[in-house]
Every structure is written in structure tokens, then in C-alpha cells.
C-alpha positions, 0 to 999 in steps of 0.5 A: 219537243225541243230536246236540245232546249230541254237539255240546256235548261236542265244544265242551267238549273243544275248549274244554278243549284250548285251555285246556290249550294256553294254560296251557302257554304261560303257565306256560312264559312264567313259567318262561322269565322266572324261570329263563331260556330255556335252563335251563327244561325241558319237565319243569318246564313239565309240573310247573307245569301239572300235565300229563304230559310227553307231553301237553305234547309233544302240544300242542308239539313242542319248547321252541323251538315253545313260545317261538315261539308265545308271541312270535308270539301277543304280537307278532301282538296288538301289530301288531293294536293298532298298526293299530287305534290309528292308524286313528282319525286320518289326521294323521301326527303324531297317528298317530306319537304313537299308535304310540309310546303303544301300543307302550309301553302294550302292554309295560307291561301285558305285563311278563313278556313284556318281561322275556322279550324282554330276556333273549332279545334283550338277552343271549345266549339268542337264540343257543340258539333254532333259526334257523327260529324266529329268522326268525319273530321277525324277520318279525313285527318287520318287520311292526311296523316297516312300520307305522312306516315307512308313517306316516313316508313318508306324513308326508313326502309330505304335508309333515308331516315333513321329507324325510330318511332314513326308516330313520334316522328309524325308528331314532331313534324305535324305539330309545328304546322298544326300549331300555326294553323290552329293557334297562329291566327293566320300569320303564316311564314313563307312555306318554302322557307318554313319547310326547309327550316323544319326539315333541317331542324328535324334532320340536324337538330338545333345545337351548333358544332361549338355546343356539342358534347365533346364526347360525341365529336369525331376523334381526330388522328394525332 
């Protein structure tokens, strides 16, 4: 028995299996974006990947599972990137900028995914997905938001941010990002400019000095 040859053959088969699995996910993503989740069928996915329908079912039990895996892989990668991006500094302000920038860069580089999320969460197609898979999406989004929550809570503890309702702060920060992802149809601004502008608005507001209430201006000594 040639043990070395068997090992090489096994690794090749495992690699080919993973390649087919990824091909199914990539083809499904394209079809979901082009035709919508509900109108896409397993037959269409099989045709696009040039695999048999039975082989597609060998890798995934249903269309819901394919969609779930696409979202799970993407959001898991995003969470890892967010954790890595804020690990370079302990300054909450800089961490907040990195969080915003990383979110926008991720979706700018993964525009088909952004379009899919738009069709799912910005429309009505999420209702077509089984509740068990909807729960998977919610759990992953909760992990994503937990990173933001920890930045804000630590910033408040250290005096970098003003004490206040953290949940509301999270909505103010995440809202513009998710609006671009879900409703912007893939038209993303420069991530660095966007993050700097959003943080500046969040900290300093939109009203200029000439428009501030005179009663709130600092009194000058005559």
C-alpha cells in the first residue's frame, strides 16, 4: 500500500469537495442578487455551477441552508475583521473610527452581499426564510453590535464619551452605516471620509458656532 499516494489523493478530494461547496455558495449569491431569493431555485443553482441537482443537495439540504451559510460566512468574517481592526489601539475614539471604517470597507468590497442584504432586510424576502435561519442572522448581528457596545461602554467609563443611553448611541452610529448597506444599492462613499465625518457629527453636532443658542455660548469677561 502506498500510504503517501493515498494521503495525496485524500487531500485532493477534500480540496475538490471544498471547491465545489464554495462554487455553490458563489453561484447562489449571484442568483439571489439577480433574481431574488424566492425566485431562485436549486435547479438554477445546479445549472450555474454545472453540477447535478443531487450533488447540490449533497452539500446543502435546502436553499435556506445555502443562504444561511452565505450570511454566516460573511458576518463571521466581518466580526473577525472588526475585532482585528480595533485591537491596534486602546483609545475608544480611534476604536470607534476603526469600527465604522471597517464596516463600510467590508460591504464596499462585498457589494453582491450588500445587495443581498438589501433585498432581504430592506424588503420582504426575509419572511420567506425559515425562522431557525432568521435566528442565525439575528445572533450574528448581535455579536457585531456587541463589539460596538463594548467600545462605547469603555469610552464612557474612561471619560472619552459622555454618559448616556448606550443603546441609543449604538442606533445613531449603526443607523447611517446600515442605511447605506441596506438601502444604498451599493453606492458607498470613501470609508475613511465617512468614518471621520460620522464621528465628528456624533461628537460635535451639525450646528455651526454662528447658529448656536446665545444662552449656551461661553460668557466673556468684560
